[in-house]
ZAMARGU-4260 file (C-alpha; in steps of 0.2 Angstrom, whole numbers, plus 5000, padded with zeros to 4 digits):
<rodrens>
0) 5000/5000/5000 | 5014/5011/5002 | 5017/5011/4984 | 5000/5016/4980 | 5000/5030/4992
5) 5016/5037/4984 | 5008/5035/4967 | 4992/5043/4973 | 5000/5058/4981 | 5010/5061/4964
10) 4996/5059/4953 | 4983/5070/4963 | 4996/5083/4970 | 4989/5097/4960 | 4971/5094/4968
15) 4972/5085/4984 | 4986/5084/4998 | 4984/5066/5002 | 4989/5064/5020 | 4985/5047/5030
20) 4977/5030/5026 | 4961/5029/5036 | 4957/5011/5034 | 4954/4998/5020 | 4940/4987/5015
25) 4934/4975/5003 | 4934/4987/4989 | 4944/5001/4993 | 4957/5009/5003 | 4952/5026/5012
30) 4964/5040/5013 | 4962/5058/5023 | 4966/5072/5010 | 4966/5091/5010 | 4955/5098/4995
35) 4967/5111/4989 | 4954/5120/4979 | 4941/5122/4993 | 4952/5120/5007 | 4942/5106/5016
40) 4945/5089/5023 | 4940/5075/5012 | 4940/5056/5011 | 4949/5048/4995 | 4943/5031/4991
45) 4954/5022/4980 | 4947/5005/4973 | 4959/4990/4975 | 4971/4987/4959 | 4965/4971/4954
50) 4946/4977/4955 | 4952/4993/4945 | 4960/4983/4931 | 4944/4974/4928 | 4933/4988/4927
55) 4943/5000/4917 | 4942/5019/4921 | 4931/5025/4908 | 4917/5015/4912 | 4918/5016/4929
60) 4918/5035/4930 | 4904/5035/4918 | 4894/5024/4929 | 4899/5033/4946 | 4893/5050/4938
65) 4875/5044/4937 | 4874/5044/4956 | 4883/5059/4959 | 4868/5070/4958 | 4861/5062/4974
70) 4858/5076/4986 | 4850/5072/5003 | 4854/5076/5021 | 4857/5058/5025 | 4867/5053/5009
75) 4886/5057/5009 | 4888/5066/4993 | 4901/5063/4979 | 4913/5077/4976 | 4924/5070/4963
80) 4929/5054/4954 | 4942/5049/4941 | 4958/5040/4936 | 4975/5043/4943 | 4990/5034/4938
85) 4979/5018/4934 | 4971/5019/4951 | 4951/5022/4951 | 4945/5035/4965 | 4932/5045/4971
90) 4930/5058/4985 | 4918/5061/4998 | 4917/5073/5013 | 4928/5068/5027 | 4915/5064/5042
95) 4923/5067/5059 | 4913/5053/5069 | 4910/5034/5069 | 4901/5022/5060 | 4888/5011/5065
100) 4899/4996/5065 | 4912/5005/5077 | 4897/5009/5089 | 4891/4991/5088 | 4909/4985/5093
105) 4911/4997/5107 | 4893/4995/5115 | 4885/4980/5107 | 4868/4985/5106 | 4860/5002/5102
110) 4846/5011/5113 | 4829/5007/5105 | 4824/5024/5102 | 4841/5028/5094 | 4840/5013/5082
115) 4823/5017/5076 | 4828/5034/5073 | 4844/5030/5064 | 4833/5017/5054 | 4819/5029/5049
120) 4832/5043/5043 | 4842/5030/5033 | 4826/5023/5025 | 4820/5041/5020 | 4838/5043/5011
125) 4834/5026/5003 | 4816/5030/4998 | 4824/5046/4991 | 4837/5036/4980 | 4825/5023/4974
130) 4815/5037/4967 | 4829/5042/4957 | 4831/5023/4952 | 4847/5020/4961 | 4849/5005/4973
135) 4863/5005/4987 | 4865/4986/4986 | 4878/4987/5001 | 4868/4994/5016 | 4878/4988/5031
140) 4884/4995/5047 | 4901/5000/5040 | 4893/5011/5028 | 4882/5021/5040 | 4892/5035/5047
145) 4886/5045/5063 | 4890/5063/5064 | 4883/5072/5079 | 4870/5057/5080 | 4864/5060/5063
150) 4866/5046/5050 | 4875/5049/5033 | 4874/5034/5021 | 4891/5032/5012 | 4896/5024/4996
155) 4879/5027/4987 | 4878/5018/4970 | 4897/5013/4971 | 4892/4995/4970 | 4881/4998/4956
160) 4894/5007/4946 | 4906/4993/4950 | 4894/4981/4945 | 4889/4990/4928 | 4906/4993/4924
165) 4912/4975/4926 | 4897/4968/4916 | 4900/4949/4916 | 4917/4950/4922 | 4915/4952/4941
170) 4922/4935/4944 | 4938/4941/4939 | 4939/4953/4954 | 4937/4939/4966 | 4926/4952/4976
175) 4907/4952/4982 | 4894/4966/4979 | 4886/4965/4996 | 4891/4958/5012 | 4884/4941/5018
180) 4876/4945/5034 | 4866/4960/5026 | 4862/4952/5009 | 4844/4949/5003 | 4840/4932/4998
185) 4839/4937/4980 | 4856/4945/4982 | 4864/4929/4989 | 4856/4919/4975 | 4864/4931/4962
190) 4848/4937/4954 | 4853/4950/4942 | 4839/4961/4942 | 4838/4967/4961 | 4824/4979/4965
195) 4823/4993/4980 | 4817/4979/4991 | 4834/4971/4992 | 4840/4987/5001 | 4826/4986/5013
200) 4830/4969/5018 | 4847/4975/5021 | 4842/4989/5032 | 4831/4978/5042 | 4846/4968/5045
205) 4856/4982/5051 | 4841/4987/5063 | 4841/4969/5069 | 4858/4969/5074 | 4857/4986/5082
210) 4843/4980/5092 | 4849/4962/5097 | 4868/4965/5095 | 4870/4952/5080 | 4864/4950/5062
215) 4849/4940/5059 | 4859/4925/5053 | 4877/4921/5058 | 4889/4906/5055 | 4907/4900/5055
220) 4910/4903/5037 | 4901/4915/5024 | 4894/4900/5015 | 4885/4896/5030 | 4878/4913/5033
225) 4871/4913/5015 | 4863/4895/5017 | 4854/4902/5032 | 4848/4919/5024 | 4840/4908/5010
230) 4834/4893/5020 | 4832/4897/5038 | 4820/4908/5047 | 4825/4923/5058 | 4824/4922/5076
235) 4811/4936/5082 | 4818/4951/5089 | 4808/4950/5106 | 4816/4933/5109 | 4833/4941/5110
240) 4827/4957/5119 | 4811/4958/5127 | 4809/4977/5128 | 4808/4979/5109 | 4791/4985/5106
245) 4779/4975/5096 | 4776/4986/5082 | 4795/4987/5080 | 4798/4969/5079 | 4784/4967/5067
250) 4791/4980/5056 | 4808/4971/5057 | 4800/4955/5053 | 4792/4961/5038 | 4808/4969/5031
255) 4816/4953/5033 | 4804/4942/5023 | 4813/4931/5011 | 4801/4934/4997 | 4804/4952/4991
260) 4786/4954/4987 | 4781/4950/5006 | 4792/4965/5012 | 4787/4983/5013 | 4783/4991/4996
265) 4794/5006/5000 | 4808/5011/5012 | 4795/5025/5017 | 4782/5011/5022 | 4795/5003/5033
270) 4799/5020/5041 | 4781/5023/5044 | 4778/5006/5052 | 4794/5009/5064 | 4785/5024/5071
275) 4767/5018/5070 | 4763/5009/5087 | 4747/5001/5079 | 4757/4992/5066 | 4756/4973/5065
280) 4758/4959/5054 | 4746/4946/5048 | 4744/4928/5052 | 4747/4921/5036 | 4760/4907/5033
285) 4773/4918/5027 | 4771/4931/5038 | 4770/4920/5053 | 4786/4912/5049 | 4795/4930/5048
290) 4789/4934/5066 | 4793/4916/5073 | 4775/4909/5073 | 4775/4890/5066 | 4775/4890/5047
295) 4760/4881/5039 | 4770/4877/5022 | 4785/4867/5026 | 4789/4867/5007 | 4796/4885/5008
300) 4813/4880/5016 | 4814/4866/5004 | 4812/4877/4989 | 4825/4891/4994 | 4836/4876/4999
305) 4837/4869/4981 | 4838/4887/4975 | 4855/4890/4985 | 4863/4874/4980 | 4859/4880/4961
310) 4864/4898/4963 | 4878/4897/4977 | 4892/4897/4965 | 4887/4915/4959 | 4884/4922/4977
315) 4896/4934/4986 | 4910/4933/4974 | 4926/4933/4985 | 4919/4924/4998 | 4922/4904/5000
320) 4906/4897/4995 | 4906/4878/4995 | 4916/4865/5004 | 4923/4849/4996 | 4908/4837/4995
325) 4893/4848/4993 | 4885/4848/4977 | 4886/4865/4968 | 4897/4877/4959 | 4910/4873/4945
330) 4921/4885/4953 | 4922/4895/4969 | 4933/4908/4977 | 4942/4908/4993 | 4944/4925/5002
335) 4960/4931/5010 | 4962/4942/5024 | 4965/4960/5018 | 4979/4960/5032 | 4988/4945/5025
340) 4985/4944/5006 | 4996/4930/4997 | 5013/4937/4992 | 5021/4935/4976 | 5037/4943/4983
345) 5045/4928/4993 | 5062/4921/4991 | 5069/4918/4973 | 5085/4911/4966 | 5093/4915/4950
350) 5075/4920/4942 | 5067/4905/4950 | 5050/4912/4957 | 5043/4900/4970 | 5026/4893/4972
355) 5017/4903/4985 | 5003/4890/4990 | 5001/4872/4994 | 4985/4862/4996 | 4983/4848/5009
360) 4981/4831/5003 | 4963/4830/5010 | 4959/4847/5001 | 4953/4853/5017 | 4965/4869/5018
365) 4978/4879/5010 | 4995/4885/5016 | 5001/4900/5007 | 5014/4914/5009 | 5007/4929/5016
370) 5016/4947/5014 | 5020/4954/5032 | 5029/4969/5027 | 5044/4969/5028 | 5044/4951/5028
375) 5034/4935/5023 | 5024/4922/5034 | 5015/4907/5031 | 4997/4907/5034 | 4983/4893/5036
380) 4966/4895/5026 | 4953/4882/5028 | 4943/4876/5013 | 4929/4869/5023 | 4925/4884/5034
385) 4931/4901/5037 | 4946/4898/5048 | 4961/4908/5044 | 4977/4912/5054 | 4995/4914/5054
390) 5008/4899/5057 | 5019/4905/5070 | 5039/4902/5067 | 5039/4906/5049 | 5045/4924/5046
395) 5054/4925/5029 | 5046/4909/5024 | 5044/4904/5005 | 5039/4888/4995 | 5028/4880/5007
400) 5025/4861/5006 | 5011/4852/5015 | 5017/4834/5020 | 5008/4820/5013 | 4999/4816/5030
405) 4993/4835/5031 | 5001/4837/5049 | 5017/4846/5044 | 5022/4860/5032 | 5039/4862/5025
410) 5047/4878/5019 | 5061/4888/5015 | 5070/4903/5024 | 5086/4908/5015 | 5097/4892/5012
415) 5087/4884/5026 | 5074/4869/5024 | 5062/4870/5039 | 5045/4862/5045 | 5033/4866/5058
420) 5016/4858/5063 | 5001/4865/5054 | 4992/4866/5071 | 5005/4875/5079 | 5021/4872/5087
425) 5040/4876/5087 | 5047/4876/5069 | 5064/4866/5067 | 5078/4866/5054 | 5079/4850/5043
430) 5094/4854/5034 | 5104/4867/5025 | 5102/4866/5007 | 5115/4879/4999 | 5105/4887/4985
435) 5087/4880/4983 | 5079/4878/4967 | 5063/4869/4971 | 5057/4855/4982 | 5043/4842/4984
440) 5038/4833/4999 | 5035/4815/4991 | 5033/4803/5005 | 5033/4803/5025 | 5052/4801/5025
445) 5057/4810/5009 | 5058/4827/5003 | 5066/4830/4985 | 5077/4846/4986 | 5084/4852/4969
450) 5099/4863/4974 | 5115/4871/4969 | 5108/4870/4950 | 5113/4852/4946 | 5111/4843/4962
455) 5094/4833/4968 | 5095/4827/4985 | 5081/4816/4995 | 5081/4822/5013 | 5072/4814/5028
460) 5062/4827/5036 | 5063/4821/5053 | 5081/4819/5054 | 5089/4830/5042 | 5099/4816/5033
465) 5102/4815/5015 | 5097/4798/5010 | 5102/4798/4992 | 5107/4811/4979 | 5109/4813/4960
470) 5121/4825/4950 | 5113/4831/4933 | 5120/4837/4917 | 5107/4850/4916 | 5101/4863/4929
475) 5084/4857/4937 | 5071/4869/4946 | 5055/4866/4953 | 5055/4847/4953 | 5039/4836/4950
480) 5040/4817/4955 | 5031/4803/4947 | 5033/4791/4961 | 5026/4775/4954 | 5039/4776/4939
485) 5052/4783/4948 | 5056/4799/4938 | 5057/4816/4940 | 5052/4831/4929 | 5060/4848/4929
490) 5066/4862/4919 | 5082/4873/4917 | 5079/4890/4920 | 5092/4897/4908 | 5087/4887/4892
495) 5068/4882/4898 | 5075/4864/4893 | 5062/4852/4901 | 5070/4835/4906 | 5065/4818/4914
500) 5077/4812/4926 | 5078/4793/4931 | 5079/4793/4950 | 5087/4776/4951 | 5099/4778/4937
505) 5117/4779/4943 | 5123/4790/4928 | 5118/4809/4926 | 5111/4805/4909 | 5093/4812/4908
510) 5079/4809/4895 | 5075/4825/4885 | 5057/4828/4880 | 5055/4826/4862 | 5041/4827/4850
515) 5034/4812/4843 | 5037/4808/4824 | 5019/4811/4818 | 5021/4830/4824 | 5039/4835/4823
520) 5035/4852/4823 | 5029/4853/4841 | 5044/4859/4852 | 5032/4869/4863 | 5034/4858/4878
525) 5053/4861/4878 | 5049/4880/4881 | 5040/4880/4898 | 5041/4881/4916 | 5033/4873/4932
530) 5031/4856/4924 | 5020/4844/4934 | 5013/4827/4932 | 4995/4826/4929 | 4987/4809/4930
535) 4998/4794/4921 | 5005/4801/4905 | 5002/4819/4905 | 5011/4835/4910 | 5006/4852/4912
540) 5016/4867/4911 | 5017/4886/4910 | 5020/4892/4893 | 5029/4908/4891 | 5014/4916/4884
545) 5007/4914/4902 | 4994/4900/4898 | 4994/4883/4905 | 4996/4869/4893 | 4994/4850/4894
550) 5004/4838/4883 | 5004/4818/4884 | 5021/4813/4888 | 5028/4795/4890 | 5041/4795/4904
555) 5051/4780/4898 | 5054/4786/4881 | 5053/4805/4883 | 5041/4805/4869 | 5027/4819/4869
560) 5012/4822/4859 | 5003/4839/4853 | 5002/4853/4866 | 4986/4860/4871 | 4981/4877/4879
565) 4969/4872/4893 | 4968/4888/4904 | 4974/4906/4907 | 4972/4919/4920 | 4983/4914/4934
570) 4998/4922/4942 | 5014/4917/4934 | 5031/4924/4941 | 5043/4932/4932 | 5058/4925/4921
575) 5057/4907/4923 | 5047/4905/4939 | 5032/4896/4945 | 5014/4897/4940 | 5004/4899/4956
580) 4992/4884/4953 | 4991/4868/4962 | 4983/4853/4955 | 4978/4840/4969 | 4979/4820/4967
585) 4960/4821/4964 | 4961/4833/4951 | 4956/4849/4958 | 4964/4865/4954 | 4967/4879/4967
590) 4976/4894/4959 | 4980/4913/4962 | 4971/4924/4948 | 4984/4937/4941 | 4994/4941/4927
595) 5010/4933/4918 | 5024/4943/4926 | 5036/4938/4914 | 5029/4948/4900 | 5033/4967/4903
600) 5038/4983/4894 | 5055/4990/4892 | 5056/5006/4901 | 5069/5020/4904 | 5073/5029/4921
605) 5081/5045/4916 | 5094/5053/4927 | 5082/5066/4931 | 5070/5052/4939 | 5057/5053/4927
610) 5051/5036/4919 | 5047/5033/4900 | 5040/5019/4892 | 5050/5014/4877 | 5039/5012/4861
615) 5040/4993/4860 | 5028/4980/4862 | 5027/4970/4878 | 5037/4954/4877 | 5045/4940/4888
620) 5062/4950/4887 | 5076/4938/4893 | 5092/4949/4890 | 5098/4964/4880 | 5111/4977/4877
625) 5111/4993/4868 | 5124/5001/4856 | 5137/5014/4863 | 5128/5028/4856 | 5111/5022/4862
630) 5102/5021/4844 | 5099/5001/4844 | 5094/4989/4856 | 5096/4971/4854 | 5085/4960/4864
635) 5082/4941/4866 | 5064/4937/4867 | 5057/4920/4873 | 5045/4914/4859 | 5033/4899/4860
640) 5045/4887/4851 | 5062/4895/4854 | 5071/4911/4857 | 5072/4926/4846 | 5086/4940/4844
645) 5076/4956/4839 | 5083/4973/4835 | 5074/4988/4840 | 5076/5007/4835 | 5076/5017/4850
650) 5068/5030/4841 | 5052/5021/4838 | 5055/5012/4820 | 5049/4994/4817 | 5059/4980/4824
655) 5065/4966/4815 | 5070/4949/4821 | 5088/4943/4816 | 5089/4926/4824 | 5079/4911/4830
660) 5087/4898/4839 | 5084/4885/4853 | 5095/4895/4866 | 5102/4913/4863 | 5113/4921/4877
665) 5118/4938/4880 | 5120/4949/4866 | 5134/4961/4864 | 5135/4976/4852 | 5153/4980/4846
670) 5159/4997/4851 | 5156/5004/4834 | 5138/4996/4835 | 5139/4988/4819 | 5140/4969/4825
675) 5133/4958/4838 | 5142/4945/4848 | 5131/4930/4854 | 5132/4912/4862 | 5120/4901/4855
680) 5113/4885/4853 | 5104/4882/4836 | 5093/4866/4840 | 5091/4855/4854 | 5105/4843/4856
685) 5117/4854/4846 | 5134/4861/4854 | 5135/4878/4860 | 5144/4891/4849 | 5150/4908/4848
690) 5143/4919/4833 | 5147/4936/4827 | 5138/4946/4813 | 5128/4962/4807 | 5110/4961/4811
695) 5107/4973/4796 | 5115/4961/4784 | 5106/4946/4776 | 5110/4929/4781 | 5116/4920/4797
700) 5130/4926/4808 | 5147/4919/4807 | 5151/4905/4819 | 5168/4906/4829 | 5179/4891/4831
705) 5185/4886/4847 | 5176/4882/4864 | 5161/4892/4868 | 5162/4907/4879 | 5148/4916/4888
710) 5150/4936/4886 | 5147/4949/4899 | 5155/4964/4890 | 5162/4969/4873 | 5178/4979/4875
715) 5188/4989/4863 | 5201/4981/4852 | 5189/4968/4847 | 5190/4959/4864 | 5176/4950/4873
720) 5176/4948/4891 | 5166/4933/4897 | 5168/4916/4906 | 5171/4898/4899 | 5172/4883/4911
725) 5180/4888/4927 | 5190/4903/4919 | 5187/4921/4916 | 5194/4924/4898 | 5196/4938/4885
730) 5192/4932/4868 | 5201/4942/4853 | 5187/4942/4841 | 5198/4951/4828 | 5209/4936/4826
735) 5204/4921/4816 | 5202/4909/4823 | 5199/4920/4839 | 5213/4919/4853 | 5209/4917/4871
740) 5217/4924/4886 | 5214/4918/4904 | 5210/4933/4916 | 5218/4929/4932 | 5208/4929/4947
745) 5192/4921/4954 | 5181/4911/4943 | 5163/4921/4944 | 5152/4930/4934 | 5144/4946/4929
750) 5162/4953/4926 | 5164/4971/4920 | 5180/4981/4918 | 5181/5000/4921 | 5183/5011/4906
755) 5201/5013/4909 | 5203/4993/4913 | 5211/4997/4930 | 5197/4987/4940 | 5188/4971/4937
760) 5171/4971/4946 | 5161/4954/4947 | 5148/4945/4957 | 5151/4929/4968 | 5141/4917/4978
765) 5156/4913/4990 | 5146/4919/5005 | 5130/4909/5000 | 5122/4924/4992 | 5127/4936/4978
770) 5140/4949/4982 | 5148/4962/4972 | 5168/4962/4973 | 5181/4974/4965 | 5199/4969/4962
775) 5213/4976/4953 | 5216/4972/4934 | 5228/4963/4932 | 5225/4954/4947 | 5237/4957/4963
780) 5228/4946/4974 | 5219/4959/4984 | 5199/4961/4983 | 5186/4973/4990 | 5168/4970/4995
785) 5156/4982/4986 | 5140/4976/4991 | 5133/4977/5009 | 5120/4966/5010 | 5118/4957/4995
790) 5121/4962/4977 | 5122/4957/4959 | 5124/4964/4941 | 5137/4976/4942 | 5140/4988/4928
795) 5152/5004/4926 | 5142/5021/4925 | 5158/5031/4924 | 5176/5028/4927 | 5174/5030/4946
800) 5157/5025/4949 | 5149/5008/4949 | 5131/5002/4949 | 5124/4986/4956 | 5107/4979/4960
805) 5099/4970/4975 | 5081/4965/4973 | 5072/4980/4964 | 5085/4993/4970 | 5100/5000/4963
810) 5115/5007/4972 | 5128/5018/4967 | 5147/5016/4973 | 5161/5028/4970 | 5178/5021/4968
815) 5194/5031/4973 | 5209/5023/4967 | 5221/5033/4977 | 5214/5026/4993 | 5219/5009/5000
820) 5201/5005/5003 | 5195/5011/4986 | 5177/5006/4988 | 5165/5020/4996 | 5150/5015/5005
825) 5134/5010/4994 | 5121/5023/4993 | 5103/5018/4987 | 5101/5027/4969 | 5082/5022/4964
830) 5071/5007/4965 | 5055/5002/4955 | 5043/4989/4963 | 5038/4984/4946 | 5056/4979/4940
835) 5056/4961/4932 | 5071/4952/4935 | 5076/4943/4918 | 5087/4929/4914 | 5104/4937/4910
840) 5108/4955/4911 | 5092/4964/4917 | 5097/4983/4915 | 5108/4993/4905 | 5115/5010/4907
845) 5112/5022/4892 | 5124/5035/4887 | 5113/5048/4894 | 5114/5041/4912 | 5097/5033/4911
850) 5093/5015/4915 | 5084/5003/4904 | 5075/4988/4911 | 5059/4978/4910 | 5044/4984/4920
855) 5031/4970/4923 | 5015/4970/4933 | 5014/4981/4949 | 5003/4966/4956 | 5013/4958/4971
860) 4998/4950/4981 | 4982/4941/4979 | 4967/4944/4989 | 4959/4927/4985 | 4962/4909/4978
865) 4949/4901/4966 | 4945/4883/4967 | 4940/4872/4953 | 4934/4854/4957 | 4938/4841/4945
870) 4948/4851/4934 | 4958/4838/4927 | 4943/4828/4922 | 4936/4842/4913 | 4951/4847/4902
875) 4957/4830/4898 | 4943/4829/4884 | 4950/4843/4875 | 4968/4837/4877 | 4964/4820/4870
880) 4954/4827/4856 | 4970/4836/4851 | 4980/4820/4850 | 4969/4810/4840
</rodrens>
């Protein structure tokens, strides 16, 4: 929210002085502000970003304007509305008082006269609005403000504006239009055409709570409340508070009739009945049920019970609606606490974004990573009731894994693998695992951990003993075990190479996924992440376009069939990270709705601090380089069937594709800007080679003989700095064949020489995390730490200034070669929470002092999860059809 507050302050600086956050609710965050034009305090409400993304500014503002003309002494007026830096907001007067909810929390019940007075005045406001064809749709204690004892109804028409702007896309927001305890039965069963009598029911519910201290229906979950609203009778007010006058109890009961036609015909009639001591209700079966008399028609509850089973999948979007085992919706949502949303900013490793949720084997709860500024924490969320709670001892946790018996959850903090009881208890360290690249709790006594890039270890969670391990030829991230055949499926973060590893095989050779002979053009399965076994013979994976695909796979031969897109709309982490979804053994999917964080826009942060979006289409950028004069940018982009090297005109001309290959490494422009040096692998199984050529010329680049070098910097005199094997090297590309010099010093990565070539900066993992170091060139045996608490991707800004990055913050360090300690203290330069960490070089320093990088989605958390029962069974039809 700090980022949102800063954006709002900047965007509205000429109209409102945003001060403090007053609170947050299901749809909006409220800020106190000063109206600079009229010199008055106002409340600025900002819709939650995920909701704003679905609505769109133009339609929302258009709809909210239809309610802006409501003028009534008990309606809080709307001063302003609009869009600011992609944030949708509206402005209302600041009321220095409390809400009905605040007073209920403090006093539990209202005095009878006060409750009736508040209700009649709110009913008058509703009657006026209904006459203007505006239905509130969200009357609740939180939306009734008390100012000097006088009620003011807030957010009038906001729910209507949201619903109208979203159209049929409200399920994308994961939010409700209405609060379960105060919903009318027709609202609870998702009837599209609500009438003004729905507001009367909601106001009656508020009155009931003011009189008795609790809403008409309560339950352990939102679903339980909804079921009662639709199917159960309301307990008479007088059974809970005998002093309530008969006419007030009767009017309350009539307002809470389940059939809209049985309620008051208008809010004014409701108010009139509350102040008329002679008011009573008849003795028909329906009315008798409402006031607590025996019902004479028992079929009524049955009809409503059937209705809720049929309609429950549509009700109260954003609330958990149906536990496993209850017939009902094809999918439903599970709301997460506003104070602990699911976080996408947990630990990461070399571009591997971790799974942030895990589902219990019995599908009765979810463990997820919650954002708890400035760290993370694991939270428990039940899938059968409304229970939600933190799990103590999990600060800094990422990559949760529920044990096969559902009693424990394992997780990582840094390089430690830990476990903690789900029901609470001390967390203990299982083992230190170096650099984790993913894990899976396979059985009672085995957790599979992929670490240090090419090592698989099976660890006993009770003892921490490594029971077996396997070294691989390829990198392996986010492993998935097919236990009955004893194979592991994983992918390489740097190449997207999918592989099948034989667990019991003593060699390091692994099977590569390859297309069947009948469809040899299908290479898509080789370019995806987060691969998971589904049933026997199927693999799901997240494609670079952000979609979930399923493909038939024979693990014994590595043969694959035709890939089929089966799903989209879930959060996918940047670079080569996880898709935030889980498929349970029974075939249920649980996922976090969101965007593909890998696809982003290239932006430039100018030295002045302003941000410019470069005139290029969003893409899955992997690595890129800029010519010395800043006119052309070469970028490697991940495609659906390979990697592509595109050349972009910084002035906005049309880009052109120069190369397509299985793998293309870091491109480097020659100092003259007329040639590109790359390391590439043309096709799967081919050797890695170096190539150089002009992207403006026709034909392929020239392949250079000799062993491959992974480049990091193109120097003058036709030399390329890089690493090969365990050595830092200089390749003289002007020679033919090229000659290679070994650079003395440690074998590390991200090397960069200062412009005068007197200093070599590089990144090392010797301390267990990336750190930047500096040493003289040629090497003298001395080296100096540059970063303070982690750092990587070092580049020279000038001859005496070195830049490096840690997370989404850049630091600037001054180098003074006249000092025995030449490295100055790192100082923050700038940061961007939307920065996307790409594979390879993820930012550039332009000749004008600007920084070019990929800016992805601002989404860093999720407010709800979505559940699709029997998902695998449903999608297999389309997969099998595609492979006939």
